[in-house]
C-alpha positions as CSV (number, residue, x, y, z in Angstrom):
1,M,108.2,45.4,152.3
2,Y,110.8,47.7,153.9
3,H,108.2,48.9,156.4
4,K,108.1,45.5,158.0
5,T,111.8,45.3,158.8
6,V,113.0,45.6,162.4
7,S,115.2,48.7,161.7
8,Y,112.2,50.5,160.1
9,R,110.0,49.8,163.0
10,T,112.7,50.9,165.5
11,F,113.1,54.1,163.5
12,S,109.4,54.7,163.5
13,V,109.1,54.2,167.3
14,F,112.0,56.5,167.9
15,N,110.4,59.2,165.7
16,Y,107.0,58.9,167.5
17,V,108.7,59.2,170.9
18,L,110.8,62.1,169.9
19,M,107.9,64.0,168.3
20,M,105.8,63.3,171.5
21,L,108.5,64.7,173.7
22,V,108.9,67.8,171.5
23,A,105.1,68.3,171.5
24,L,105.0,68.0,175.3
25,L,107.8,70.6,175.6
26,C,105.6,73.0,173.6
27,I,102.3,72.3,175.3
28,L,103.2,71.9,178.9
29,P,104.4,75.5,179.5
30,L,101.1,76.8,178.0
31,V,99.1,74.4,180.3
32,H,101.1,75.6,183.3
33,V,100.4,79.3,182.4
34,L,96.7,78.5,182.1
35,A,96.7,76.6,185.4
36,V,98.4,79.6,187.2
37,S,95.9,82.0,185.7
38,L,93.0,80.0,187.1
39,S,94.5,79.5,190.6
40,A,94.0,81.5,193.8
41,K,96.5,84.2,194.9
42,S,97.9,82.0,197.8
43,A,98.6,79.1,195.5
44,A,100.2,81.1,192.8
45,D,102.4,83.2,195.1
46,G,103.5,80.0,196.9
47,N,104.4,78.2,193.6
48,L,102.0,75.4,194.4
49,V,100.5,75.3,190.9
50,S,101.9,72.8,188.3
51,L,99.5,71.7,185.5
52,W,96.2,72.0,187.3
53,P,94.5,75.0,188.9
54,V,94.7,75.2,192.7
55,H,91.6,76.8,194.3
56,F,90.0,77.5,191.0
57,T,89.0,81.1,190.3
58,T,88.5,83.3,187.2
59,E,89.1,86.6,189.1
60,A,92.4,87.3,187.2
61,Y,90.5,87.1,183.8
62,Q,87.7,89.3,185.1
63,K,90.3,92.0,186.2
64,T,92.2,91.6,183.0
65,I,89.2,92.0,180.7
66,N,88.0,95.0,182.7
67,N,91.4,96.6,182.4
68,P,91.1,99.5,179.8
69,A,94.9,99.5,179.1
70,F,94.9,95.8,178.3
71,I,91.8,96.1,176.1
72,R,93.3,99.2,174.3
73,S,96.6,97.3,173.6
74,I,94.5,94.4,172.1
75,G,92.7,96.8,169.8
76,I,96.0,98.2,168.6
77,S,97.4,94.7,168.0
78,V,94.3,93.6,166.1
79,L,94.4,96.7,163.9
80,R,98.1,96.3,163.3
81,T,97.7,92.6,162.5
82,V,94.9,93.1,160.0
83,S,96.3,96.1,158.2
84,G,99.9,94.8,158.3
85,T,99.0,91.3,157.0
86,A,96.8,92.7,154.2
87,L,99.5,95.2,153.1
88,T,102.3,92.5,153.3
89,L,100.3,90.0,151.3
90,L,99.4,92.6,148.6
91,L,103.0,93.7,148.1
92,A,104.3,90.1,148.2
93,F,101.7,89.1,145.6
94,L,102.5,92.0,143.3
95,A,106.3,91.5,143.6
96,A,106.3,87.7,143.3
97,Y,104.5,87.6,140.0
98,P,107.1,89.4,137.8
99,L,109.9,87.7,139.7
100,S,108.4,84.3,138.8
101,R,108.5,85.0,135.0
102,E,111.2,83.8,132.7
103,N,114.1,86.0,131.7
104,A,112.5,86.4,128.2
105,Q,109.3,87.7,129.7
106,F,111.0,90.1,132.3
107,K,114.5,91.0,131.3
108,G,115.3,92.8,134.6
109,R,114.2,89.8,136.7
110,N,117.7,88.7,137.8
111,V,118.7,92.3,138.8
112,Y,115.6,92.8,140.9
113,A,116.0,89.3,142.4
114,W,119.6,90.0,143.5
115,I,118.5,93.4,145.0
116,F,115.8,91.6,147.0
117,I,118.3,88.9,148.2
118,F,120.9,91.6,149.1
119,A,118.4,93.6,151.1
120,M,117.3,90.4,153.0
121,V,120.9,89.3,153.9
122,F,122.4,92.7,154.6
123,N,120.7,95.6,156.4
124,G,121.9,98.8,157.9
125,G,121.2,97.8,161.5
126,L,119.1,99.1,164.3
127,V,120.5,102.7,164.6
128,P,120.2,103.7,160.9
129,F,116.8,102.2,160.9
130,Y,115.7,104.1,163.9
131,I,117.1,107.4,162.4
132,M,115.2,106.7,159.2
133,I,111.9,106.2,161.1
134,Q,112.7,109.5,162.9
135,K,113.5,111.4,159.7
136,L,110.3,110.2,158.1
137,H,108.4,111.6,161.2
138,L,106.9,108.2,161.9
139,M,107.8,108.2,165.6
140,G,104.8,107.7,167.8
141,T,102.5,106.9,164.9
142,F,100.7,103.7,164.0
143,A,102.4,103.7,160.6
144,A,105.7,102.9,162.4
145,L,104.4,99.5,163.4
146,V,103.1,98.6,159.9
147,L,105.2,100.2,157.1
148,P,108.8,99.1,158.1
149,G,107.8,95.4,157.8
150,A,105.4,95.8,154.9
151,V,107.8,94.3,152.3
152,N,108.7,90.9,153.6
153,I,111.3,89.4,151.2
154,Y,111.1,85.9,152.7
155,L,107.4,85.7,152.1
156,T,107.8,87.2,148.6
157,I,110.3,84.4,147.8
158,L,107.8,81.8,149.1
159,M,105.1,83.3,146.9
160,M,107.4,83.4,143.9
161,N,108.3,79.7,144.2
162,F,104.5,78.9,144.4
163,F,103.9,80.9,141.2
164,R,106.6,78.9,139.5
165,G,104.7,75.7,140.2
166,I,101.5,77.0,138.5
167,P,101.3,75.5,134.9
168,R,102.3,78.0,132.2
169,E,99.4,76.8,130.1
170,L,97.0,78.7,132.4
171,E,98.8,82.0,131.8
172,E,99.2,81.4,128.1
173,A,95.4,80.6,127.8
174,S,94.6,83.8,129.7
175,L,96.9,85.9,127.4
176,I,95.5,84.3,124.3
177,D,92.0,85.3,125.5
178,G,93.1,88.9,125.6
179,A,93.7,89.3,129.3
180,G,96.5,91.6,130.4
181,S,99.1,91.0,133.2
182,F,97.0,92.4,136.0
183,R,93.9,90.5,134.8
184,T,95.9,87.3,134.6
185,L,97.4,87.9,138.1
186,F,94.1,88.5,139.9
187,S,91.7,86.3,137.8
188,V,94.0,83.3,137.2
189,F,96.8,83.2,139.7
190,L,94.9,84.5,142.7
191,P,92.2,81.8,142.8
192,V,94.7,79.0,142.6
193,S,97.0,80.6,145.2
194,K,94.8,80.0,148.3
195,P,97.2,77.6,150.0
196,A,100.1,80.0,149.6
197,I,98.0,83.0,150.7
198,A,96.8,81.1,153.8
199,T,100.4,80.1,154.7
200,L,101.8,83.5,154.2
201,S,98.9,85.0,156.1
202,L,99.6,82.9,159.2
203,F,103.3,83.8,159.1
204,S,102.4,87.5,158.8
205,I,99.8,87.3,161.6
206,V,102.2,85.6,164.0
207,F,104.9,88.2,163.2
208,H,102.6,91.2,163.8
209,W,100.8,89.8,166.8
210,N,104.0,88.8,168.6
211,S,106.2,91.8,167.7
212,W,107.1,93.8,170.8
213,F,110.4,95.5,170.2
214,D,109.3,98.0,167.5
215,G,106.4,99.1,169.8
216,L,108.9,99.8,172.6
217,L,111.3,101.5,170.2
218,Y,108.9,103.7,168.2
219,M,106.0,104.4,170.5
220,N,106.3,107.4,172.8
221,Q,103.5,106.6,175.3
222,P,102.4,103.3,177.0
223,S,98.9,104.0,175.7
224,Q,100.2,103.5,172.1
225,Y,101.7,100.1,172.9
226,P,100.5,97.0,171.0
227,L,99.7,93.9,173.2
228,A,103.1,92.2,173.0
229,T,104.9,95.4,174.1
230,F,102.3,96.0,176.8
231,L,102.9,92.5,178.2
232,Q,106.6,92.9,178.0
233,T,106.4,96.1,180.0
234,V,104.2,94.5,182.7
235,I,105.9,91.1,183.0
236,I,109.5,91.7,182.2
237,Q,110.0,95.2,183.5
238,Q,107.5,94.6,186.4
239,D,105.8,97.9,185.7
240,M,102.5,97.3,187.4
241,T,101.4,100.9,186.9
242,T,100.3,100.0,183.3
243,L,97.8,97.6,184.8
244,S,95.6,100.5,186.0
245,L,94.5,98.5,189.0
246,D,93.9,100.1,192.4
247,P,96.0,99.0,195.4
248,K,93.0,97.3,197.1
249,T,92.4,95.1,194.1
250,M,96.1,94.2,193.9
251,E,95.9,92.9,197.5
252,L,93.2,90.5,196.5
253,I,94.7,89.0,193.4
254,S,98.2,87.7,192.6
255,Q,100.5,89.5,190.1
256,K,101.4,86.0,188.8
257,T,97.8,85.1,188.0
258,V,97.1,88.4,186.3
259,N,100.3,88.1,184.2
260,A,99.4,84.5,183.3
261,A,95.9,85.5,182.3
262,Q,97.2,88.2,180.1
263,I,99.8,85.9,178.5
264,F,97.1,83.2,177.8
265,I,94.6,85.8,176.3
266,G,97.4,87.2,174.2
267,A,98.3,83.8,172.8
268,L,94.7,82.7,172.3
269,P,94.0,84.3,168.8
270,V,97.0,82.6,167.2
271,L,96.1,79.3,168.8
272,L,92.5,79.6,167.4
273,I,93.7,80.6,163.9
274,Y,96.5,78.0,163.5
275,P,94.3,74.8,163.2
276,F,92.4,76.4,160.3
277,L,95.5,77.4,158.3
278,Q,97.8,74.5,159.2
279,K,96.4,72.2,156.5
280,Y,97.6,74.6,153.7
281,F,101.3,74.5,154.9
282,V,102.6,71.8,152.6
283,K,100.9,73.0,149.5
284,G,101.6,76.6,150.3
285,L,105.3,76.2,150.8
286,V,106.5,73.7,148.2
287,I,104.1,73.0,145.4
288,G,101.4,74.6,143.2
289,S,97.8,73.8,143.8
290,V,97.4,72.7,140.1
291,K,99.4,69.8,138.8
292,E,100.9,69.8,135.4
């Protein structure tokens, strides 16, 4: 009956109000960006747009979609996100399985676990990392965007914890039936790991899609920039030459509306994917999908 007490109800109301305020703080900036992207040049330049478009127009989206540089950067980001996420998940899956075993099954488990933890906490810093990429001749290549972040230790630990929640009886039954470690991993653990895979996929997708600094650091030409780096160059550095728009066109549309349209298009893929993967978060992060 604790849920009927005054203190519990007060606490619940406080939680609802706080969560609503936090949600508004997250949603309102995105709504403002969308409104600016759909407003006319005069309204955007005069800062007359709040949460609703003023003199509605889709001209900024038309110019953005017809911009070859923007479309090329989206293609690079899509390729990077797909290949980077697939590689990260594969490596996390293969590394987490032996680390989730008992010491009797994998005697070097603690040594490898400490190496992973040490590498996650301590790193050489930006300059040694840049020199390493240079010595490996990865500068200006697509591999420089994917390979350095391929092994994500945090995601490996999450996968390892999920594997530990899977009943040992499943593995023992597989081994008794004559299956080896790889067969057990891909035929027994993989089918019951969908919540963890979905959760880790979303983390990796967001990381690769939003990463901009590595593109600025390792790519030699603006034509090699992924979307986040392209947007950073246009919006933060105000380098409008990357837009590839002629001066006559720039007189008809506002720089603010074009920037807002590009930001919204750039955020749209993650916004569309998130609702489909959000339901797996709790299971994927804290428990196994099969109860003992």
